[in-house]
TITORDREN-29644 format. One record per residue: x, y, z of N, C-alpha, C in turn. Coordinates in steps of 0.05 Angstrom, whole numbers, padded with zeros to 5 digits, always signed. Layout:
XYZXYZXYZ...
//
This chain:
+00734-00795-00846+00729-00769-00858+00699-00766-00865+00688-00789-00876+00660-00788-00883+00642-00783-00858+00649-00796-00836+00634-00792-00811+00636-00763-00801+00659-00751-00805+00663-00723-00796+00645-00705-00813+00644-00710-00839+00628-00694-00857+00598-00696-00850+00590-00720-00842+00562-00724-00834+00556-00710-00807+00575-00711-00789+00571-00700-00762+00571-00669-00762+00585-00657-00780+00588-00628-00780+00561-00613-00781+00543-00621-00800+00517-00607-00802+00500-00612-00777+00503-00635-00765+00488-00641-00740+00497-00623-00717+00523-00621-00714+00534-00603-00693+00526-00574-00697+00527-00566-00723+00519-00538-00729+00490-00533-00722+00473-00553-00729+00445-00551-00723+00440-00549-00693+00454-00565-00677+00451-00565-00648+00460-00538-00637+00481-00527-00648+00491-00501-00638+00471-00479-00644+00458-00480-00668+00438-00460-00674+00414-00462-00656+00406-00487-00650+00383-00491-00632+00389-00481-00604+00414-00486-00594+00421-00476-00567+00421-00446-00566+00431-00433-00588+00432-00404-00589+00404-00393-00589+00385-00406-00602+00358-00397-00604+00344-00399-00577+00353-00417-00560+00341-00421-00534+00351-00402-00512+00372-00387-00518+00383-00368-00499+00381-00340-00512+00372-00320-00496+00369-00293-00506+00373-00273-00484+00386-00251-00491+00390-00228-00474+00380-00203-00489+00361-00188-00477+00349-00165-00491+00356-00140-00476+00363-00119-00491+00367-00092-00481+00341-00077-00485+00331-00064-00464+00306-00049-00466+00308-00024-00449+00288-00006-00452+00288+00018-00436+00267+00037-00443+00266+00059-00427+00247+00081-00431+00262+00107-00426+00258+00127-00443+00269+00154-00439+00245+00172-00439+00241+00187-00417+00217+00203-00413+00226+00230-00402+00218+00252-00415+00225+00279-00406+00202+00298-00413+00198+00318-00396+00177+00337-00401+00182+00363-00387+00166+00383-00393+00167+00409-00379+00144+00409-00359+00151+00413-00334+00132+00410-00312+00129+00436-00296+00104+00442-00289+00098+00465-00272+00087+00454-00246+00097+00464-00224+00087+00457-00197+00081+00483-00182+00058+00484-00168+00051+00507-00153+00057+00503-00123+00063+00525-00110+00066+00525-00080+00087+00505-00070+00107+00500-00086+00128+00481-00078+00144+00491-00055+00148+00475-00034+00164+00483-00012+00194+00481-00018+00210+00498-00006+00238+00499-00013+00254+00479+00002+00243+00468+00024+00257+00448+00040+00241+00422+00038+00255+00399+00033+00240+00374+00029+00228+00364+00054+00239+00371+00077+00229+00361+00103+00221+00383+00121+00215+00407+00110+00207+00429+00127+00188+00447+00110+00175+00465+00123+00155+00481+00109+00169+00499+00089+00188+00516+00097+00201+00534+00079+00181+00554+00067+00188+00567+00046+00170+00586+00032+00161+00574+00006+00136+00577+00000+00125+00565-00024+00130+00581-00049+00137+00567-00071+00143+00580-00096+00132+00563-00119+00124+00576-00140+00118+00561-00165+00144+00554-00178+00144+00531-00192+00169+00522-00204+00163+00510-00232+00179+00518-00252+00177+00507-00278+00205+00495-00285+00205+00470-00293+00231+00457-00299+00227+00433-00318+00249+00426-00331+00250+00401-00346+00253+00378-00327+00235+00358-00328+00235+00336-00309+00236+00310-00324+00244+00289-00309+00248+00262-00320+00228+00243-00309+00218+00225-00325+00201+00203-00315+00174+00212-00306+00160+00228-00322+00134+00238-00314+00112+00217-00319+00112+00206-00343+00093+00185-00350+00103+00158-00342+00129+00153-00347+00142+00128-00340+00171+00134-00331+00180+00122-00310+00207+00126-00301+00228+00120-00322+00247+00139-00327+00268+00134-00346+00286+00111-00337+00293+00093-00355+00308+00069-00347+00321+00055-00371+00340+00038-00365+00350+00019-00385+00356-00007-00370+00354-00029-00384+00358-00054-00371+00366-00077-00389+00374-00099-00377+00381-00123-00391+00363-00145-00380+00350-00160-00398+00332-00182-00390+00342-00207-00404+00347-00228-00389+00358-00252-00400+00342-00277-00394+00342-00297-00412+00328-00322-00408+00342-00344-00423+00347-00366-00409+00359-00389-00422+00341-00414-00417+00332-00426-00438+00315-00450-00436+00332-00473-00427+00324-00487-00406+00339-00509-00395+00326-00536-00401+00302-00535-00414+00289-00560-00422+00266-00567-00403+00246-00581-00414+00223-00590-00399+00207-00567-00386+00207-00544-00400+00192-00521-00390+00206-00504-00370+00231-00511-00363+00246-00496-00342+00266-00477-00356+00269-00453-00345+00287-00433-00356+00301-00417-00334+00325-00409-00339+00340-00391-00321+00334-00362-00331+00328-00344-00312+00321-00317-00319+00337-00297-00302+00340-00273-00312+00352-00251-00296+00342-00224-00308+00342-00204-00290+00336-00176-00298+00355-00158-00283+00368-00139-00298+00384-00118-00286+00373-00092-00298+00362-00075-00281+00348-00051-00291+00357-00026-00275+00367-00006-00290+00377+00019-00279+00358+00042-00284+00353+00058-00263+00337+00082-00266+00355+00106-00267+00348+00126-00283+00364+00150-00285+00347+00175-00290+00360+00198-00285+00347+00224-00290+00357+00234-00317+00339+00236-00337+00348+00244-00363+00357+00273-00364+00348+00289-00345+00355+00318-00345+00384+00323-00338+00397+00305-00323+00425+00310-00315+00442+00284-00317+00430+00262-00324+00445+00237-00328+00453+00223-00302+00442+00231-00279+00450+00218-00254+00433+00193-00250+00444+00175-00233+00430+00150-00226+00406+00156-00207+00385+00140-00210+00362+00142-00192+00365+00123-00169+00344+00121-00153+00343+00102-00131+00367+00104-00112+00374+00128-00104+00396+00132-00086+00423+00127-00097+00426+00129-00124+00452+00126-00137+00460+00097-00143+00441+00078-00140+00447+00050-00146+00449+00046-00176+00467+00029-00185+00470+00024-00214+00446+00009-00224+00437-00012-00210+00413-00026-00218+00392-00024-00196+00384+00001-00191+00367+00007-00168+00338+00000-00173+00329-00001-00198+00301-00008-00203+00295-00038-00198+00312-00055-00209+00309-00084-00205+00336-00097-00210+00341-00118-00195+00365-00135-00199+00360-00162-00187+00353-00182-00204+00347-00208-00193+00354-00230-00213+00357-00255-00203+00362-00278-00219+00346-00301-00207+00339-00320-00224+00324-00343-00214+00316-00363-00235+00297-00379-00229+00286-00400-00246+00257-00396-00251+00248-00402-00276+00220-00400-00283+00211-00426-00296+00188-00436-00287+00177-00461-00298+00149-00455-00308+00143-00465-00332+00117-00459-00345+00094-00470-00329+00099-00491-00314+00077-00504-00299+00074-00494-00271+00097-00488-00258+00097-00482-00230+00102-00452-00223+00113-00436-00241+00118-00409-00235+00148-00403-00233+00154-00380-00221+00182-00372-00219+00191-00367-00190+00217-00371-00185+00230-00365-00159+00254-00349-00165+00255-00324-00154+00277-00305-00160+00288-00294-00134+00313-00284-00136+00326-00272-00113+00341-00246-00121+00340-00226-00103+00354-00201-00109+00339-00177-00098+00340-00155-00113+00326-00130-00107+00301-00130-00124+00277-00130-00111+00252-00136-00127+00229-00120-00116+00208-00118-00133+00183-00107-00125+00168-00127-00108+00150-00117-00091+00135-00135-00073+00111-00147-00088+00098-00167-00076+00074-00178-00088+00051-00158-00089+00051-00139-00071+00031-00117-00072+00034-00102-00098+00059-00095-00106+00064-00081-00131+00056-00098-00155+00063-00124-00154+00059-00142-00177+00029-00146-00183+00012-00148-00163-00015-00156-00167-00036-00134-00165-00030-00113-00150-00049-00091-00147-00041-00067-00166-00015-00063-00170-00006-00042-00187-00019-00042-00215-00021-00066-00228-00033-00067-00255-00062-00058-00257-00076-00058-00234-00105-00050-00234-00108-00023-00220-00086-00008-00216-00087+00018-00204-00084+00039-00225-00091+00064-00220-00089+00086-00240-00061+00091-00249-00041+00083-00233-00013+00087-00242-00006+00071-00267-00021+00049-00272-00016+00033-00295-00022+00048-00321-00039+00069-00319-00047+00085-00342-00030+00110-00346-00025+00125-00324-00010+00151-00327+00013+00153-00308+00023+00131-00298+00047+00132-00281+00043+00147-00255+00063+00162-00246+00063+00176-00220+00041+00196-00217+00031+00208-00239+00010+00227-00237-00016+00214-00229-00018+00188-00231-00042+00173-00222-00039+00162-00194-00016+00167-00182-00011+00156-00155-00029+00169-00134-00036+00154-00114-00050+00165-00092-00030+00184-00077-00040+00203-00061-00023+00224-00049+00004+00213-00039+00026+00223-00050+00052+00215-00042+00059+00186-00046+00042+00173-00063+00045+00144-00067+00046+00129-00040+00029+00137-00022+00030+00127+00006+00025+00097+00007+00010+00086-00012+00005+00057-00012+00023+00042-00030+00043+00054-00042+00065+00041-00057+00054+00026-00082+00032+00035-00093+00022+00022-00117+00037+00032-00143+00053+00053-00140+00068+00063-00163+00097+00052-00164+00102+00032-00147+00128+00018-00148+00152+00036-00143+00149+00055-00124+00171+00073-00118+00190+00062-00098+00184+00039-00085+00202+00026-00067+00206-00003-00075+00230-00013-00069+00237-00041-00075+00247-00054-00049+00251-00081-00050+00260-00095-00027+00286-00109-00033+00307-00102-00018+00333-00115-00022+00334-00142-00008+00354-00158-00016+00358-00184-00003+00333-00201-00002+00318-00201-00023+00292-00214-00023+00291-00239-00040+00273-00257-00033+00267-00281-00048+00237-00280-00054+00230-00285-00080+00202-00282-00088+00192-00305-00105+00168-00314-00099+00155-00335-00115+00130-00322-00129+00128-00328-00155+00104-00319-00170+00094-00344-00185+00069-00350-00182+00058-00374-00194+00054-00371-00224+00049-00394-00237+00040-00393-00265+00011-00385-00265-00001-00381-00289-00029-00374-00291-00046-00399-00292-00063-00401-00272-00081-00424-00269-00110-00415-00275-00119-00418-00300-00146-00410-00308-00153-00382-00300-00133-00364-00303-00138-00336-00296-00128-00327-00269-00122-00346-00251-00112-00340-00225-00081-00341-00224-00070-00321-00212-00041-00321-00206-00038-00311-00177-00016-00319-00164-00011-00311-00136+00019-00312-00131+00027-00300-00109+00055-00299-00103+00061-00289-00075+00087-00291-00067+00095-00281-00041+00125-00273-00043+00133-00255-00025+00160-00245-00024+00169-00244+00006+00195-00250+00010+00206-00246+00037+00233-00232+00033+00236-00209+00047+00261-00195+00046+00276-00197+00072+00300-00210+00071+00316-00214+00095+00328-00187+00104+00326-00182+00130+00336-00157+00141+00366-00155+00142+00379-00178+00142+00409-00178+00143+00420-00170+00169+00405-00173+00191+00414-00165+00217+00422-00190+00233+00447-00191+00242+00457-00214+00256+00440-00220+00281+00433-00245+00284+00418-00254+00308+00388-00250+00306+00378-00239+00283+00349-00234+00281+00340-00237+00252+00320-00254+00247+00308-00257+00221+00286-00236+00217+00276-00224+00239+00253-00206+00237+00262-00177+00233+00284-00169+00246+00293-00141+00246+00298-00131+00217+00285-00110+00210+00288-00097+00184+00280-00115+00160+00261-00133+00165+00252-00150+00143+00227-00139+00130+00220-00150+00107+00195-00144+00093+00184-00169+00081+00157-00172+00083+00145-00195+00070+00118-00186+00058+00110-00200+00037+00085-00192+00023+00073-00217+00010+00047-00215+00006+00032-00236-00009+00012-00221-00027+00003-00235-00048-00016-00223-00066-00027-00243-00086-00048-00234-00100-00060-00251-00120-00077-00235-00139-00082-00246-00163-00099-00233-00182-00116-00253-00197-00137-00243-00210-00154-00259-00227-00163-00243-00251-00161-00255-00274-00169-00242-00299-00186-00261-00316-00209-00251-00324-00227-00267-00341-00243-00247-00359-00239-00249-00385-00252-00231-00403-00245-00202-00397-00265-00185-00394-00260-00157-00389-00253-00151-00360-00256-00170-00342-00252-00166-00313-00224-00173-00305-00212-00155-00288-00186-00161-00276-00186-00150-00248-00177-00167-00229-00177-00160-00200-00150-00166-00188-00142-00151-00168-00117-00156-00154-00119-00149-00124-00107-00165-00107-00105-00159-00079-00076-00163-00069-00068-00149-00048-00041-00152-00038-00038-00142-00010-00018-00152+00004-00012-00144+00031+00019-00142+00034+00028-00122+00047+00057-00118+00051+00062-00109+00080+00082-00121+00092+00089-00114+00120+00119-00110+00122+00127-00088+00134+00156-00082+00138+00162-00077+00167+00182-00091+00178+00191-00087+00205+00217-00071+00205+00215-00045+00209+00239-00028+00212+00257-00030+00187+00246-00037+00164+00262-00038+00140+00259-00013+00123+00235-00002+00121+00231+00023+00107+00232+00046+00127+00226+00040+00152+00227+00061+00173+00250+00056+00191+00258+00077+00207+00279+00074+00227+00302+00057+00218+00325+00055+00232+00330+00071+00256+00340+00099+00249+00343+00116+00269+00351+00143+00265+00382+00145+00262+00391+00161+00243+00419+00166+00240+00428+00186+00261+00447+00178+00279+00455+00196+00301+00469+00222+00291+00480+00221+00267+00495+00244+00257+00476+00265+00244+00459+00255+00226+00441+00274+00211+00415+00278+00225+00407+00258+00242+00381+00260+00255+00358+00250+00238+00364+00242+00213+00344+00232+00195+00338+00203+00201+00314+00195+00193+00306+00168+00196+00311+00154+00170+00315+00128+00171+00324+00113+00148+00306+00117+00124+00280+00118+00128+00262+00120+00106+00264+00146+00090+00277+00166+00101+00279+00191+00087+00301+00190+00065+00318+00170+00066+00340+00168+00047+00330+00157+00020+00314+00136+00019+00305+00123-00006+00280+00135-00017+00269+00156-00004+00246+00169-00015+00219+00159-00004+00220+00138+00012+00194+00128+00022+00178+00148+00038+00192+00166+00052+00178+00186+00068+00184+00214+00060+00191+00218+00034+00196+00245+00025+00171+00259+00015+00151+00259+00031+00125+00272+00024+00112+00282+00050+00099+00305+00048+00086+00316+00071+00063+00299+00081+00055+00280+00064+00033+00262+00072+00041+00244+00095+00065+00232+00093+00073+00212+00113+00100+00216+00126+00113+00239+00121+00140+00243+00132+00140+00243+00162+00118+00249+00175+00116+00250+00204+00116+00222+00216+00116+00201+00200+00114+00174+00210+00138+00157+00202+00160+00170+00194+00185+00156+00186+00198+00142+00210+00190+00150+00234+00201+00137+00258+00185+00113+00267+00166+00104+00250+00149+00081+00258+00166+00055+00261+00157+00038+00279+00170+00012+00283+00163-00007+00260+00139-00005+00249+00132-00022+00227+00111-00008+00209+00109-00017+00185+00090-00007+00166+00076-00030+00152+00050-00027+00147+00035-00048+00133+00015-00035+00113+00013-00047+00090-00005-00038+00069-00022-00061+00059-00049-00057+00059-00067-00076+00047-00082-00062+00026-00083-00073+00001-00096-00059-00021-00110-00078-00039-00130-00068-00053-00145-00084-00073-00154-00065-00095-00157-00077-00119-00165-00061-00142-00180-00078-00162-00196-00066-00179-00210-00080-00200-00213-00062-00224-00211-00073-00248-00216-00058-00273-00235-00074-00291-00249-00059-00308-00268-00071-00327-00262-00058-00354-00255-00074-00374-00250-00065-00401-00275-00068-00417-00288-00045-00424-00313-00046-00439-00309-00040-00469-00285-00042-00478-00279-00038-00507-00267-00011-00512-00284+00010-00513-00273+00037-00518-00256+00048-00496-00258+00035-00473-00243+00045-00450-00242+00025-00427-00229+00034-00405-00227+00018-00380-00235+00035-00357-00250+00024-00338-00257+00037-00313-00246+00020-00290-00239+00033-00268-00228+00018-00246-00234+00031-00219-00230+00016-00198-00233+00025-00170-00212+00012-00153-00203+00028-00133-00182+00018-00115-00188+00025-00086-00178+00009-00067-00180+00015-00039-00154+00006-00025-00143+00023-00008-00119+00016+00007-00121+00024+00036-00109+00008+00053-00107+00014+00082-00078+00013+00089-00067+00036+00099-00039+00039+00106-00036+00045+00136-00019+00030+00150-00016+00034+00179+00014+00037+00186+00020+00056+00203+00047+00060+00214+00045+00056+00244+00057+00034+00254+00056+00028+00283+00081+00038+00297+00077+00053+00318+00099+00065+00333+00113+00045+00350+00139+00050+00356+00155+00033+00374+00167+00051+00395+00187+00039+00409+00198+00053+00432+00213+00079+00424+00224+00081+00400+00239+00104+00392+00224+00123+00373+00199+00117+00369+00183+00133+00351+00177+00161+00362+00172+00180+00344+00166+00207+00353+00137+00211+00358+00121+00190+00356+00093+00192+00362+00085+00165+00376+00060+00163+00384+00051+00138+00397+00027+00127+00383+00022+00101+00388-00001+00088+00376+00003+00080+00347-00019+00079+00332-00018+00071+00303-00031+00093+00286-00017+00102+00267-00027+00122+00248-00038+00106+00224-00063+00111+00216-00076+00097+00195-00086+00116+00173-00082+00108+00148-00092+00123+00125-00109+00104+00108-00133+00113+00102-00151+00098+00084-00154+00113+00058-00150+00099+00035-00151+00112+00009-00171+00097-00009-00189+00112-00022-00207+00101-00041-00207+00118-00066-00208+00104-00089-00207+00119-00114-00221+00106-00137-00228+00123-00157-00241+00114-00182-00225+00126-00205-00224+00112-00228-00211+00123-00252-00222+00111-00277-00217+00125-00299-00226+00115-00325-00207+00124-00347-00203+00107-00367-00186+00112-00390-00202+00107-00415-00204+00127-00434-00220+00125-00458-00203+00127-00483-00209+00110-00502-00195+00112-00528-00212+00129-00546-00204+00155-00548-00219+00174-00564-00215+00169-00594-00189+00163-00601-00182+00155-00628-00163+00131-00626-00157+00118-00648-00139+00095-00646-00113+00100-00632-00103+00125-00634-00077+00131-00622-00079+00151-00599-00103+00158-00590-00106+00178-00569-00123+00168-00547-00113+00171-00522-00127+00163-00498-00130+00187-00479-00153+00188-00465-00158+00208-00445-00162+00194-00418-00152+00206-00397-00153+00193-00370-00165+00213-00350-00180+00203-00331-00190+00219-00309-00192+00202-00284-00183+00212-00261-00184+00196-00236-00188+00214-00212-00200+00202-00192-00204+00216-00166-00199+00197-00143-00186+00208-00122-00181+00192-00098-00186+00209-00073-00195+00196-00052-00199+00209-00026-00183+00194-00005-00167+00208+00010-00150+00197+00030-00157+00210+00057-00159+00193+00078-00166+00203+00104-00147+00191+00125-00134+00208+00141-00117+00199+00162-00132+00193+00187-00118+00185+00208-00130+00177+00233-00122+00197+00255-00137+00195+00277-00129+00210+00301-00104+00198+00313-00084+00215+00318-00059+00205+00329-00047+00227+00347-00036+00220+00370-00024+00238+00388-00041+00263+00394-00067+00258+00399-00085+00280+00407-00097+00296+00384-00089+00289+00359-00101+00303+00336-00129+00293+00331-00149+00310+00333-00176+00302+00329-00186+00309+00301-00174+00329+00289-00182+00338+00262-00164+00323+00242-00173+00299+00234-00156+00282+00217-00150+00295+00190-00127+00289+00180-00119+00299+00154-00136+00286+00132-00144+00302+00112-00159+00292+00090-00147+00303+00064-00148+00287+00043-00136+00295+00017-00155+00287-00006-00163+00307-00021-00179+00303-00046-00160+00306-00069-00158+00286-00086-00139+00287-00108-00152+00281-00135-00146+00298-00155-00157+00294-00182-00133+00292-00201-00135+00272-00219-00114+00268-00239-00126+00268-00267-00113+00281-00286-00122+00282-00314-00099+00276-00332-00105+00265-00356-00083+00259-00374-00093+00255-00403-00076+00263-00422-00081+00258-00450-00056+00247-00463-00058+00224-00476-00035+00210-00488-00040+00206-00518-00021+00214-00534-00023+00209-00562+00001+00194-00572-00004+00170-00584+00018+00153-00593+00026+00160-00622+00050+00170-00625+00061+00176-00651+00068+00150-00666+00075+00129-00650+00081+00103-00660+00077+00083-00637+00085+00058-00641+00083+00038-00620+00102+00045-00597+00123+00060-00602+00143+00065-00582+00145+00094-00573+00132+00112-00588+00134+00141-00582+00107+00153-00574+00107+00167-00551+00082+00179-00541+00087+00207-00532+00068+00225-00540+00067+00252-00529+00045+00253-00508+00050+00267-00486+00031+00267-00464+00027+00295-00452+00004+00299-00441-00003+00322-00424-00016+00312-00399-00004+00316-00376-00013+00305-00351-00018+00328-00331-00038+00324-00314-00044+00345-00294-00055+00332-00269-00050+00346-00247-00059+00336-00221-00066+00360-00203-00087+00357-00187-00094+00377-00167-00102+00363-00141-00093+00374-00119-00099+00363-00093-00105+00384-00073-00125+00379-00056-00132+00397-00034-00131+00381-00008-00117+00392+00012-00114+00379+00038-00128+00395+00060-00136+00382+00081-00148+00395+00104-00142+00379+00129-00147+00390+00152-00142+00376+00177-00113+00379+00186-00105+00362+00205-00079+00363+00218-00064+00336+00215-00038+00338+00215-00021+00315+00214+00005+00320+00230+00025+00304+00227+00051+00308+00240+00072+00315+00219+00091+00333+00227+00113+00340+00209+00136+00320+00214+00159+00325+00200+00182+00306+00202+00194+00305+00230+00187+00324+00247+00198+00324+00274+00177+00314+00295+00154+00305+00285+00134+00294+00303+00116+00315+00315+00116+00339+00304+00099+00361+00315+00073+00363+00299+00051+00369+00312+00025+00372+00298+00026+00397+00280+00018+00394+00255+00018+00416+00236-00007+00413+00218-00013+00434+00204-00035+00433+00185-00026+00416+00161-00044+00399+00152-00037+00381+00129-00034+00398+00104-00014+00391+00088-00009+00405+00063-00010+00385+00039-00015+00396+00015-00018+00379-00008+00009+00368-00018+00008+00345-00032+00031+00333-00044+00022+00316-00067+00020+00328-00091+00010+00315-00115+00031+00296-00127+00022+00274-00138+00039+00255-00152+00055+00238-00133+00073+00221-00145+00089+00202-00128+00113+00216-00117+00131+00200-00104+00154+00212-00090+00175+00222-00110+00174+00211-00135+00194+00220-00154+00186+00246-00168+00161+00248-00177+00151+00272-00191+00141+00294-00172+00132+00286-00149+00119+00305-00131+00138+00320-00113+00133+00345-00109+00147+00362-00090+00126+00374-00072+00125+00367-00047+00103+00376-00029+00100+00406-00028+00076+00415-00023+00069+00443-00022+00071+00453+00007+00071+00480+00010+00069+00491+00036+00041+00500+00043+00023+00496+00024-00005+00504+00028-00023+00480+00025-00049+00484+00029-00068+00462+00028-00074+00453+00000-00068+00470-00020-00074+00463-00048-00049+00463-00065-00048+00446-00085-00026+00445-00103-00035+00434-00130-00023+00445-00152-00028+00436-00179-00002+00429-00192-00002+00409-00209+00021+00401-00225+00012+00395-00254+00026+00406-00273+00020+00401-00302+00047+00394-00315+00046+00374-00332+00070+00365-00346+00064+00359-00375+00080+00370-00394+00078+00364-00422+00104+00352-00431+00103+00328-00443+00128+00315-00449+00126+00293-00470+00148+00279-00472+00151+00258-00493+00164+00233-00481+00154+00210-00488+00165+00184-00478+00173+00167-00502+00197+00157-00501+00207+00139-00522+00215+00112-00510+00204+00091-00520+00211+00064-00511+00231+00051-00531+00248+00034-00520+00265+00019-00538+00270-00009-00527
//
């Protein structure tokens, strides 16, 4: 009996220690605002007639979401981790990311303090992980995205069936790689995606580089019933900027960015190269290339107020006899006021002017039209110019 009385406190202490080493957190963001868009086309993949539109919209500054994040310490610096994250539209309660329950992220794996993490599931690419944090989208979300988020720095696409490695921090250096299995019998390459990236941070300087390659995973094949290409379903090509290249055999993105924190604010620069290579079933021939360069700055006017300004220039390439390449000048503005650590009121704006020629969703040469913001917030215009303004509120939990 005496031994039992002595053992009881020890067992209780061990149980409390084990409980402290395991944790599951509920988190999320709810974001809604009133948004004005000019010259919005009535058909998502056709010209239609342009109209101005005012509506309550979701996820203007940050995508609305809720998620579960778990971690269990296994000892010696090793831990089991998982993330299940759902995106939704606060205006009507529907699921985002094509109706998936955990469409934003869903992965499980192991993390080691010395060697890094290895995870499997539906995940962002290394391009998103390392270049996204030094892109303008890190400050004002989709309103800071390059036209149509063509270089995927706003994390509007994810990779299914993927395995990803992310290193620990080695004196400011981190790196990683991802491979997404296509799931096609008899072929490891068909419909696969792979990426690599790295970053360096020291004092006020932060840099990131990344590369992403997709073989028929975001693009093609064509649905014989609807005539749509695969990329038009998940939103990858739901923009007048790149919808004409949804029939590409492969897509690749190379991007780099740098920021400098000078105290009262942050300034940054980005460059991206995006290529869509045609295949046997493509509606065009050769390789379509887009080059994007941009500058941005974020200033702390008051302890709780930040102002943002950014500019990007995008230039397309000559393809299928088009000599007058598409060009896009894009300006983004933002004002954020923090009511608390979790609550923010914002005013965001974007303007874009397009010129030159490109291809429409059917592979026909057409005049380039504007498409401000990312694939979620943006609705392409029928004209060369478009403006978007959004006033809203974001709550984190």
